[in-house]
Structures are given as structure tokens and as C-alpha cells.
C-alpha positions in Angstrom: -15.9 131.7 50.4 -16.5 128.3 49.0 -16.5 127.5 45.3 -20.2 126.6 45.5 -21.2 129.9 47.2 -19.0 131.9 44.8 -20.7 130.1 41.8 -24.2 130.9 43.2 -23.3 134.5 43.8 -22.3 134.7 40.2 -25.9 134.7 39.2 -26.2 138.2 40.7 -22.9 139.4 39.4 -23.7 138.3 35.8 -26.8 140.5 35.6 -25.2 143.6 37.2 -25.0 146.6 34.9 -22.7 149.6 35.1 -23.4 153.0 33.7 -20.8 155.3 32.1 -20.4 157.2 35.4 -19.6 153.9 37.2 -23.1 153.6 38.8 -24.2 150.0 39.2 -27.8 148.8 38.9 -29.8 145.6 38.3 -32.7 145.3 35.9 -35.9 144.1 37.8 -36.8 142.1 34.7 -33.6 140.2 35.1 -33.5 140.0 38.9 -36.9 138.4 39.1 -35.9 135.2 37.2 -32.6 135.1 39.0 -34.6 134.9 42.2 -36.8 132.2 40.7 -39.9 134.3 40.2 -41.5 133.1 37.0 -44.4 135.6 36.9 -43.7 139.3 36.8 -46.9 140.1 38.7 -45.7 138.1 41.7 -42.3 139.7 41.6 -43.8 143.2 41.1 -45.6 142.7 44.5 -42.3 142.1 46.1 -40.8 145.3 44.5 -43.8 147.3 45.8 -43.2 146.1 49.4 -39.5 146.9 49.0 -40.5 150.4 47.9 -42.5 150.9 51.0 -39.5 149.7 53.1 -37.3 152.2 51.2 -39.6 155.1 51.9 -39.9 154.1 55.6 -36.1 154.1 55.8 -36.0 157.7 54.6 -34.4 157.1 51.3 -35.7 158.3 47.9 -37.8 155.6 46.1 -37.2 157.4 42.8 -33.5 157.2 43.2 -33.4 153.6 44.4 -36.1 152.3 42.0 -36.0 154.5 38.9 -38.7 153.3 36.5 -37.8 152.8 32.8 -40.0 151.9 29.9 -39.1 149.1 27.5 -40.8 147.2 24.7 -41.1 143.4 24.1 -41.7 141.6 20.9 -45.0 139.8 20.5 -45.1 136.2 19.3 -47.3 137.1 16.3 -45.5 140.4 15.5 -45.5 143.9 16.9 -44.4 145.0 20.3 -45.9 145.8 23.7 -44.7 148.3 26.4 -43.0 146.9 29.5 -42.3 148.5 32.9 -38.9 147.9 34.3 -36.8 149.3 37.2 -33.0 150.1 37.3 -32.5 148.9 40.8 -29.8 150.2 43.1 -27.9 147.8 45.3 -29.9 149.0 48.2 -33.2 148.4 46.3 -32.1 144.8 45.6 -31.3 144.3 49.2 -34.8 145.5 50.2 -36.3 143.2 47.5 -34.6 140.1 48.8 -35.5 141.1 52.4 -39.2 141.1 51.3 -39.0 138.1 49.1 -40.4 134.6 49.7 -38.3 133.2 52.6 -39.1 129.7 51.6 -36.8 130.1 48.5 -33.2 129.1 49.1 -32.1 131.6 46.5 -33.7 134.4 48.5 -31.5 133.6 51.5 -28.5 133.6 49.1 -29.6 137.0 47.7 -30.0 138.4 51.2 -26.4 137.5 52.0 -25.0 138.7 48.7 -26.7 142.1 48.7 -26.2 142.6 52.4 -22.4 142.1 51.9 -22.4 144.4 48.8 -24.4 147.1 50.5 -22.1 147.0 53.5 -19.0 147.2 51.3 -20.5 150.2 49.4 -21.3 152.0 52.7 -17.7 151.4 53.9 -16.4 152.7 50.6 -18.6 155.8 50.6 -17.5 156.5 54.2 -13.8 156.0 53.3 -14.2 158.4 50.3 -15.5 161.1 52.6 -12.4 160.9 54.9 -9.5 163.4 54.6 -6.0 162.1 53.7 -4.9 161.8 57.3 -7.8 159.6 58.3 -7.5 157.5 55.2 -3.9 156.8 56.1 -4.9 155.8 59.6 -7.6 153.4 58.3 -5.3 151.7 55.7 -2.4 151.5 58.1 -4.6 149.7 60.6 -5.6 147.2 57.9 -2.0 146.7 56.9 -1.0 145.9 60.5 -3.6 143.1 60.7 -2.7 141.8 57.2 1.0 141.8 58.0 0.4 139.7 61.1 -1.6 137.2 58.9 1.1 137.2 56.3 3.8 136.6 58.8 1.9 133.6 60.2 1.1 132.2 56.7 4.7 132.7 55.6 6.0 130.8 58.7 3.6 127.9 57.8 5.0 128.1 54.3 8.5 127.5 55.5 9.8 131.1 56.2 11.2 130.3 59.6 14.4 132.2 60.5 14.8 135.9 60.9 17.1 135.9 57.9 14.6 134.1 55.7 11.8 136.5 56.8 14.0 139.5 56.0 14.7 138.2 52.5 11.0 137.3 52.1 9.9 140.9 53.1 12.5 142.5 50.8 11.3 140.5 47.9 7.8 141.9 48.1 9.0 145.4 48.2 11.5 144.8 45.4 8.7 143.5 43.2 6.5 146.5 43.9 9.2 149.2 43.9 11.1 148.2 40.8 14.0 146.6 42.6 14.2 148.8 45.6 14.4 146.9 48.9 13.5 148.1 52.4 16.7 150.0 53.0 16.6 151.7 49.6 13.0 152.9 50.2 14.0 154.0 53.7 16.8 156.1 52.3 14.6 157.5 49.5 12.1 158.8 52.0 15.0 160.3 54.1 13.9 158.5 57.2 15.8 158.2 60.4 16.8 155.0 62.1 13.8 153.4 63.7 11.2 155.1 61.5 9.0 152.6 59.6 8.5 153.2 55.9 4.8 152.2 56.2 4.3 155.0 58.7 5.5 157.5 56.1 3.3 156.6 53.2 0.3 158.4 51.7 -3.0 156.6 51.3 -2.3 155.7 47.6 1.0 154.1 48.4 -0.5 152.3 51.4 -3.3 150.9 49.3 -0.7 149.4 46.8 1.1 147.8 49.7 -2.1 146.5 51.3 -2.9 144.8 48.0 0.6 143.3 47.8 0.4 141.9 51.3 -3.2 140.6 51.2 -2.7 138.9 47.8 0.6 137.3 48.8 -1.0 135.9 52.0 -3.9 134.5 50.0 -1.6 133.0 47.3 0.7 131.3 49.8 -2.3 129.6 51.4 -4.1 128.7 48.1 -1.0 127.3 46.5 0.0 125.5 49.7 3.6 126.8 49.5 5.9 124.7 51.7 9.4 126.3 51.4 11.0 129.7 52.0 12.5 130.0 48.5 9.1 129.5 46.7 7.4 131.8 49.3 9.9 134.5 48.5 9.4 134.1 44.8 5.6 134.4 45.3 6.0 137.6 47.3 8.2 139.2 44.6 5.9 138.1 41.8 2.8 139.5 43.5 4.6 142.8 44.2 5.6 143.0 40.5 2.0 142.2 39.4 0.7 145.1 41.5 3.4 147.3 40.0 2.3 146.2 36.5 -1.3 147.0 37.2 -0.4 150.5 38.4 1.6 151.0 35.2 -1.3 149.8 33.0 -3.7 152.3 34.4 -1.2 155.1 34.1 -0.7 155.5 37.9 2.4 156.9 39.7 5.0 154.3 40.7 5.0 153.9 44.5 8.7 155.1 44.8 7.7 158.3 43.1 4.8 159.2 45.3 5.4 162.0 47.8 6.4 161.2 51.4 4.0 162.7 53.9 5.4 165.2 56.4 3.5 163.7 59.3 4.0 160.1 60.5 1.1 157.9 61.4 2.1 158.3 65.1 1.9 162.1 64.8 -1.6 161.9 63.3 -2.7 159.5 66.0 -1.3 161.8 68.7 -3.1 164.9 67.3 -6.4 163.0 67.1 -6.0 161.8 70.7 -5.3 165.3 71.9 -8.4 166.6 70.1 -10.5 163.8 71.7 -9.2 164.6 75.2 -9.9 168.3 74.7 -13.5 167.6 73.6 -14.0 165.2 76.5 -12.8 167.8 79.0 -15.1 170.4 77.6 -18.1 168.0 77.9 -18.7 167.9 74.2 -17.7 164.2 73.9 -18.7 161.2 75.9 -16.1 158.5 75.6 -17.2 154.9 76.0 -15.6 153.7 79.2 
């Protein structure tokens, strides 16, 4: 994301509110000016169109557009009542979809709230998964990020196998308080050939995904051009992730339990269930 786009998106981030339960919402009275609507009456028409779209989509208008009453100070003293709405992310998405398409900021809002809505849907879906499926999802993400990290590290000067081994160990040592790959392997009581990432729970995998993705981004952003600096960056990022876990009172990754099942075992079990359903005619696989 370019600096310009990020700066423009900030107008929506700055007016986002968060309730005590973590629920996010946007005030309609603040969103209107952010979308360059100078008159509430005009913006209110857009809100009403968005409400109709919400109802047609099968969602609750009351939940997405809860009405709140406020007061406004009058220039000559006294107050007057105002209607406002605590808009959900989805409500904001519908509003920008029904806004004036000639406004450049409307297009920007459409992109912003579409991305945010998608991210929330993905997060909600992830939270509904059981532990085995969470592990599968994150492990798949790590495989992709590890490939990107390997390529970025190579471009940064990590060329030989020895350099890459040192580079990889540095990241683990930063995150695991000095333990390298072999130490973690032994701590998990794994056999030769078993990968430590395949024997991590979802919480431990998430910590490593953050280490990997943030290292890849920093190597590119800082334009690192030698193996020594790249290795230092990997260690530092790993240590920063460890510090963040410590600050929120989380369990250190080396102290998290090792799952009994490997990622491969979970994948095999799922494939067998899919095959059984396919044979029984209860599942149609895309061919």
C-alpha cells in the first residue's frame, strides 16, 4: 500500500470507535464529513438507501445501524436533539456502495470498507474453526511466507546454505529466548525428519507467522544487502515478538504444549473423511 493511500485510509481509521467489548463502530455524524457530505440531509438519504440494502441482504438493520440520540449546542445558547447512528463496518460498506460515485473519496471508502469487511469475515470464520483446522490454515500461510522470506533473504545477501541456516536459527533464537532449531526440536521430543512447525499449536504458529512476515517486510523496506545484517534483523524481529508476548502476559512459545498430531496426520484424516463422504454421495468434489 502506497504512502498516499495509507494516508487517505487514515481518515476512516481516525474516526473509528471501539466499545469496551471490542466492538468497532463509526459515528454517522463523523463519517458524513469524512465522505465530503456537507449537509446531513443529503448524507441521511444515503444512509436510508444503505438500510434498504442491508435489509435486502438479510441482515438486521437495528444491529448494523443502531440509532442513538445526541444533543448539539445552539449558537445562541441551549441545545437541540440530534439523530446519529453507530454504524457497523458492514453498514459503512453499504453506505459507500450507495454514495455519490462521482466523489473520489467514495471510491476510496469502498475499497477501505470492502477490505475491512473481508478481513472481519475471515477472522470470524477463523474463530469458528476447531484447533486442528486453525493449525492447518496458519501452517499453510507460513509455508507461503517462508517461501517469500527465503527469496527476500537471498536478495538481501543470504546466499549459501550455511548462511541461510544461521539466518533461520537467528529468528528462532530471538523468539524462543536463545533456543535454536535443534534445541526446539529436542524440547518437542521430535524424531529426525519431523519439522518443528508441523508440531506447533495455533498460538505458537501465529507467533512464528508474525516473526516470518515481519522479517520479510523489514528486509525489503530497509533494503538490507548483506547476510550479517539480515541475520541480525531476523533475530531482532523474533525478539520483538517475544517481548510483545511477554507484555500481554502470554505464554512463551517454548512453554506451549506440543500437539500429539502432526499437520500431516490432520491432513490425512481430513482427506479420508472427504473420500468417505464422496463415496457415500454426500459430497461432490470439484473435478
